[in-house]
C-alpha positions in Angstrom: -10.4 39.3 -23.8 -12.0 36.4 -25.2 -8.6 34.4 -25.4 -8.3 33.9 -21.7 -11.9 32.2 -21.3 -11.2 30.0 -24.6 -7.9 29.1 -23.1 -9.6 28.4 -19.7 -12.4 26.4 -21.5 -9.9 24.1 -23.5 -8.1 23.3 -20.4 -11.2 22.3 -18.4 -12.3 20.2 -21.7 -8.7 18.7 -22.0 -8.7 17.9 -18.2 -12.4 16.3 -18.9 -11.3 14.3 -21.7 -8.1 13.0 -19.7 -10.5 12.2 -16.7 -12.9 10.1 -18.8 -10.2 8.2 -20.4 -8.4 7.3 -16.9 -12.1 6.6 -15.7 -12.2 4.1 -18.2 -9.1 2.8 -17.8 -9.8 2.0 -13.8 -12.4 -0.1 -15.1 -10.7 -2.0 -17.7 -7.5 -2.5 -15.2 -10.2 -3.6 -12.7 -12.0 -6.0 -14.7 -9.1 -7.5 -16.9 -6.2 -7.1 -14.6 -3.0 -5.3 -15.8 -1.7 -8.4 -18.1 -5.0 -8.3 -20.1 -5.7 -4.6 -20.0 -4.8 -3.1 -23.6 -4.7 0.6 -24.8 -7.5 -0.3 -27.6 -9.9 -1.4 -24.8 -9.0 1.4 -22.7 -10.0 3.9 -25.9 -13.3 1.5 -26.7 -14.6 2.2 -23.3 -13.9 5.7 -23.3 -15.3 6.0 -26.5 -12.3 8.0 -28.3 -9.5 6.7 -30.9 -6.5 4.8 -29.7 -4.2 7.8 -30.7 -6.3 10.0 -28.5 -5.5 8.2 -25.4 -1.8 8.3 -26.2 -2.2 12.2 -26.5 -2.9 12.1 -22.8 -0.8 9.1 -21.5 2.5 8.0 -23.1 1.5 4.4 -22.6 -0.4 1.6 -20.9 2.1 1.9 -18.2 1.6 5.5 -17.4 -1.7 5.0 -16.8 -1.1 2.2 -14.6 1.3 4.0 -12.3 -1.6 7.1 -12.2 -4.0 4.3 -11.2 -1.1 3.1 -8.4 -0.9 6.8 -7.0 -4.5 6.7 -6.4 -4.5 3.4 -4.8 -1.3 4.9 -2.8 -3.1 8.1 -1.7 -6.2 6.0 -0.5 -4.1 4.0 1.6 -1.9 6.4 2.9 -4.6 8.6 4.4 -6.0 5.8 6.1 -2.6 4.8 7.7 -1.9 8.3 8.7 -5.6 8.6 10.3 -5.1 5.2 12.0 -1.6 6.3 13.5 -3.4 9.9 14.7 -6.3 7.8 16.3 -4.4 5.2 18.0 -3.4 5.6 21.5 0.4 6.9 22.1 1.8 3.4 22.5 4.0 1.5 19.9 2.1 -1.5 20.1 -1.3 0.1 19.9 0.0 2.2 16.9 1.3 -0.8 15.1 -1.9 -2.8 15.7 -3.8 0.1 14.1 -1.8 0.4 11.5 -2.3 -3.1 10.7 -5.9 -2.9 10.8 -5.9 -0.3 8.3 -3.8 -2.0 6.1 -6.5 -4.9 6.5 -9.1 -2.8 5.7 -7.7 -1.4 2.7 -7.2 -4.7 1.3 -10.9 -5.7 2.1 -12.5 -2.5 0.8 -10.3 -1.3 -2.2 -9.5 -4.8 -3.6 -9.1 -3.9 -7.2 -6.1 -1.3 -6.2 -4.8 -3.6 -3.5 -4.5 -6.3 -6.5 -3.0 -3.7 -9.3 -0.3 -2.5 -6.0 0.3 -6.2 -5.6 1.1 -6.9 -9.4 2.6 -3.9 -10.8 5.9 -4.3 -10.8 6.2 -7.6 -12.7 7.9 -6.9 -16.1 9.4 -4.2 -17.5 7.2 -1.3 -15.7 10.0 0.9 -14.2 11.3 0.7 -17.6 8.4 1.5 -19.4 7.6 5.0 -17.5 9.4 8.1 -16.9 12.2 8.1 -14.0 10.3 10.9 -12.4 7.2 9.1 -12.5 8.6 6.0 -11.0 10.4 8.0 -8.2 6.8 9.4 -7.5 5.4 6.0 -6.8 8.4 5.3 -4.8 8.5 8.1 -2.5 4.7 7.8 -2.2 5.0 4.1 -1.0 7.6 5.4 1.6 5.2 7.6 2.8 2.7 4.7 3.9 6.0 2.8 5.4 7.0 5.8 7.5 4.3 5.6 9.9 5.2 1.6 10.4 9.0 3.1 11.2 7.9 5.4 13.3 5.8 3.3 15.5 8.5 1.0 16.0 11.2 3.6 16.5 9.0 4.9 19.9 9.1 1.4 21.3 12.7 1.2 20.6 13.4 4.5 22.1 11.1 3.8 25.3 12.9 0.3 25.6 9.5 -1.5 24.8 11.1 -3.5 21.9 14.2 -5.7 21.8 17.0 -3.7 20.2 17.4 -3.5 16.6 17.0 -1.4 13.0 13.6 0.2 13.3 13.3 0.3 9.2 14.6 -3.3 9.1 11.6 -4.5 11.7 9.1 -2.6 10.2 10.1 -4.0 6.9 10.0 -7.5 8.3 6.8 -6.8 9.9 5.0 -5.2 6.6 6.4 -8.3 4.6 4.8 -10.7 6.9 1.4 -9.2 6.7 1.2 -8.5 3.1 2.6 -12.1 2.7 -0.6 -13.1 4.5 -2.7 -11.0 2.5 -1.2 -12.0 -0.8 -1.2 -15.6 0.2 -5.2 -15.8 0.9 -5.7 -14.5 -2.3 -5.6 -17.6 -3.7 -8.5 -20.2 -2.7 -6.7 -23.1 -2.9 -4.1 -21.7 -0.4 -6.9 -20.4 1.8 -8.0 -24.4 1.9 -4.7 -25.6 2.8 -4.1 -23.2 5.9 -7.8 -23.8 7.0 -7.9 -20.6 8.9 -10.3 -17.5 8.5 -7.9 -14.6 7.0 -8.6 -12.2 9.8 -7.5 -14.4 12.6 -4.6 -15.6 10.6 -3.6 -11.9 9.7 -4.2 -11.3 13.4 -1.9 -14.2 14.7 1.0 -13.2 12.3 0.8 -9.9 13.7 0.7 -11.0 17.3 3.6 -13.6 16.7 5.5 -10.5 15.3 5.1 -8.5 18.3 5.9 -11.3 20.6 9.0 -11.2 18.9 10.0 -7.5 19.3 9.1 -7.2 22.6 11.7 -7.0 25.2 11.6 -9.7 27.8 11.7 -8.4 31.5 14.7 -9.0 33.2 15.1 -12.7 34.7 14.8 -12.5 38.6 17.9 -13.4 40.8 18.3 -17.0 41.7 18.3 -18.1 44.9 21.8 -17.6 45.3 21.9 -14.2 44.0 19.3 -13.2 46.6 20.4 -11.0 49.0 20.9 -12.2 52.8 18.5 -10.6 55.2 
């Protein structure tokens, strides 16, 4: 009768130890950045031996992947809520999704920085294929809301004809570019424009290009005779 209880306790202790290591890793990655974060620093912060870290996580990149999934879950929750709360109008939905992404980049700066920098180097080759695929699919879950709003605009004849996925990708790339570009103080000074205003201007510019222009009125030669 005692064996199940012992097993349960060990599982709980293992889960607690893993959570403690991940919490330490979160602090190290957020403070030091991806390049400077080390397993030694994580072990020291968690107050465990370096070998103990490897019992729970195969590598530094595996820890990073776990943190990325945390950030993606937070972002996807915001995007889903923004889409659901927006008026059933494609432009309103796109504005809401863009605002949610911007707010995530402000509220969760550390996760945002990790998400922007994680795929430099040999990240994909350093983790299990299944874990990489999970990150990819979780990323696509968030992108799905953008595609869905564009598809609605196309179906309603609100947007000029095109491929919804390509359009959504261009929109996301433009907005993401603003956020990444303005992370650098020198570039912010070069642009001489407040980040929020620049972000909204890019969004409006993209939407202006998406809107289907109304048909031109007939010329005087084409006007019907009374």
